C-alpha positions in Angstrom: 0.0 0.0 0.0 1.0 3.7 -0.4 1.6 4.2 3.3 4.0 1.3 3.6 5.8 2.3 0.4 6.3 5.9 1.4 7.0 5.3 5.1 10.8 5.2 4.6 10.9 8.5 2.7 8.5 10.2 5.2 10.5 9.1 8.3 13.7 10.3 6.7 12.2 13.6 5.7 10.9 14.3 9.2 14.1 13.1 10.8 16.0 15.6 8.7 14.1 18.8 9.2 11.9 18.2 12.3 8.7 20.1 13.0 8.9 21.8 9.6 8.9 18.5 7.9 5.7 17.4 9.7 4.1 20.7 8.7 5.0 20.3 5.0 3.9 16.7 4.8 0.6 17.3 6.5 0.0 20.3 4.2 0.6 18.0 1.2 -1.7 15.4 2.7 -4.5 17.8 3.1 -3.9 19.2 -0.4 -5.0 15.7 -1.7 -1.5 14.5 -2.5 -0.6 10.8 -1.6 1.1 11.6 1.7 -0.5 9.4 4.5 -1.0 11.1 7.8 -1.2 7.6 9.2 2.6 7.5 8.8 3.5 11.1 9.5 1.7 11.6 12.8 2.4 8.2 14.4 6.1 8.5 13.5 6.0 12.0 15.1 4.5 10.5 18.1 7.3 7.9 18.2 9.8 10.8 18.1 7.9 12.3 21.0 8.4 9.0 22.8 12.1 9.4 22.2 12.1 13.0 23.5 12.8 14.6 20.1 9.4 16.2 19.7 6.8 17.6 22.2 3.5 15.7 21.8 1.3 18.8 22.3 3.4 20.9 19.9 3.5 18.3 17.2 -0.3 18.0 17.4 -0.6 21.7 16.7 2.0 21.7 13.9 0.2 18.7 12.3 -3.2 20.4 12.5 -1.7 23.7 11.1 -0.4 21.7 8.2 -3.8 20.2 7.6 -5.3 23.7 7.6 -2.8 25.0 5.1 -3.4 22.1 2.8 -7.1 22.6 3.1 -6.8 26.2 1.9 -4.8 24.9 -1.2 -7.5 22.4 -2.0 -10.2 25.0 -1.4 -8.7 27.3 -4.0 -8.3 24.5 -6.5 -12.0 23.8 -6.2 -13.0 27.5 -6.2 -10.8 28.6 -9.2 -10.5 25.4 -11.2 -13.1 22.9 -10.1 -16.2 25.1 -10.4 -15.4 26.4 -14.0 -14.4 22.9 -15.0 -17.7 21.4 -13.8 -19.8 24.2 -15.3 -18.0 23.6 -18.7 -17.5 19.8 -18.7 -19.8 18.6 -16.0 -22.3 17.2 -18.5 -19.8 14.5 -19.3 -19.9 13.5 -15.6 -23.7 13.7 -15.3 -23.4 17.1 -13.6 -24.8 20.5 -14.7 -24.9 24.1 -13.4 -27.8 23.2 -11.1 -25.7 20.6 -9.3 -23.0 23.2 -8.7 -25.6 25.5 -7.2 -26.9 22.7 -5.0 -23.4 22.1 -3.7 -23.2 25.8 -2.8 -26.6 25.7 -1.0 -25.6 22.5 0.8 -22.3 23.9 2.0 -24.0 27.1 3.2 -26.4 24.9 5.3 -24.2 22.0 6.5 -20.7 23.1 5.7 -19.5 23.8 9.3 -20.4 20.2 10.4 -19.2 18.6 7.2 -15.8 20.3 7.3 -15.3 19.6 11.0 -16.4 16.0 11.2 -14.9 15.0 7.8 -11.5 15.8 9.3 -11.9 12.9 11.7 -12.2 10.2 9.0 -9.6 8.7 6.7 -9.8 9.4 2.9 -12.8 11.8 3.3 -10.7 14.3 5.3 -8.3 14.7 2.5 -10.9 15.7 -0.1 -13.6 17.7 1.7 -12.0 21.1 0.9 -12.3 20.6 -2.8 -16.1 20.5 -2.9 -16.1 23.3 -0.3 -14.3 25.5 -2.8 -16.7 24.5 -5.6 -19.6 25.3 -3.2 -18.1 28.7 -2.3 -18.0 27.8 1.3 -16.6 30.6 3.6 -12.8 30.4 3.6 -12.6 31.8 7.2 -14.8 29.0 8.4 -12.9 26.4 6.4 -9.6 27.3 8.0 -11.2 27.4 11.5 -13.1 24.0 11.2 -10.2 22.3 9.4 -7.8 23.2 12.2 -10.2 22.3 15.0 -11.3 19.1 13.3 -7.7 18.1 12.6 -6.5 18.5 16.2 -8.1 15.3 17.5 -7.0 13.4 14.4 -3.4 14.6 14.7 -3.3 14.1 18.4 -4.9 10.6 18.2 -2.3 9.4 15.7 0.6 11.0 17.4 -0.5 9.6 20.8 -0.8 6.1 19.3 2.8 6.4 18.0 3.9 7.7 21.4 2.3 4.8 23.2 3.5 2.1 20.8 7.0 3.5 20.8 9.3 1.3 18.6 6.3 -0.6 17.4 4.5 2.5 15.9 4.6 0.9 12.4 1.9 -1.6 13.5 -0.7 1.2 13.0 0.0 1.4 9.3 -1.5 -2.1 8.6 -4.7 -1.2 10.5 -5.2 2.1 8.6 -4.6 0.4 5.2 -7.5 -1.9 6.0 -9.7 1.0 7.2 -9.0 3.0 4.1 -10.3 0.2 1.9 -13.5 0.0 4.0 -14.0 3.8 3.7 -13.5 3.7 -0.1 -16.0 0.9 -0.4 -18.6 2.8 1.7 -18.1 6.0 -0.4 -18.5 3.9 -3.6 -21.7 2.4 -2.3 -23.1 5.8 -1.3 -22.2 7.2 -4.7 -23.9 4.3 -6.4 -27.0 4.7 -4.3 -27.3 8.4 -5.3 -26.6 7.7 -8.9 -29.4 5.1 -9.0 -31.6 7.6 -7.1 -31.0 10.3 -9.7 -31.8 7.9 -12.5 
């Protein structure tokens, strides 16, 4: 899986530049690039176990990186995703009305969607893209992305802290969980596609 493949590069990167490395990697992860937080934060927790990092500080740094990456994804959705869907959406069974519905939905449920999505694998990485398409408030996005990322980052770092040298055991667990989440998302998408038809 991706997490296992990248773990060597990630741990070396963090070991080389410390807190800044964690911030950069978590920014890339939340910008929808294949950087698994399930490696970044547990390894950071392991370094806290060794006394290299402070557990509380690394949680804040990780959440700040998530927030920064969310802003990048948001602008991709706002500047690129929306015009793209309005022009080519018909090829994906979407039209201008669907884009407007996304905007209405985010105005109504965006706060909860952004906050709670940050607590789940896979979903947390991509929520900012539709938020940008739906013209959700950028101020709220940064706030709820940061707040929602705090428990995620702390939880993963704490697991790494508690497991110590055995922190890599968590990677296998999250690989399986990612597959379950993707299947659930696929089933929900299939249900709505059938419902639309």
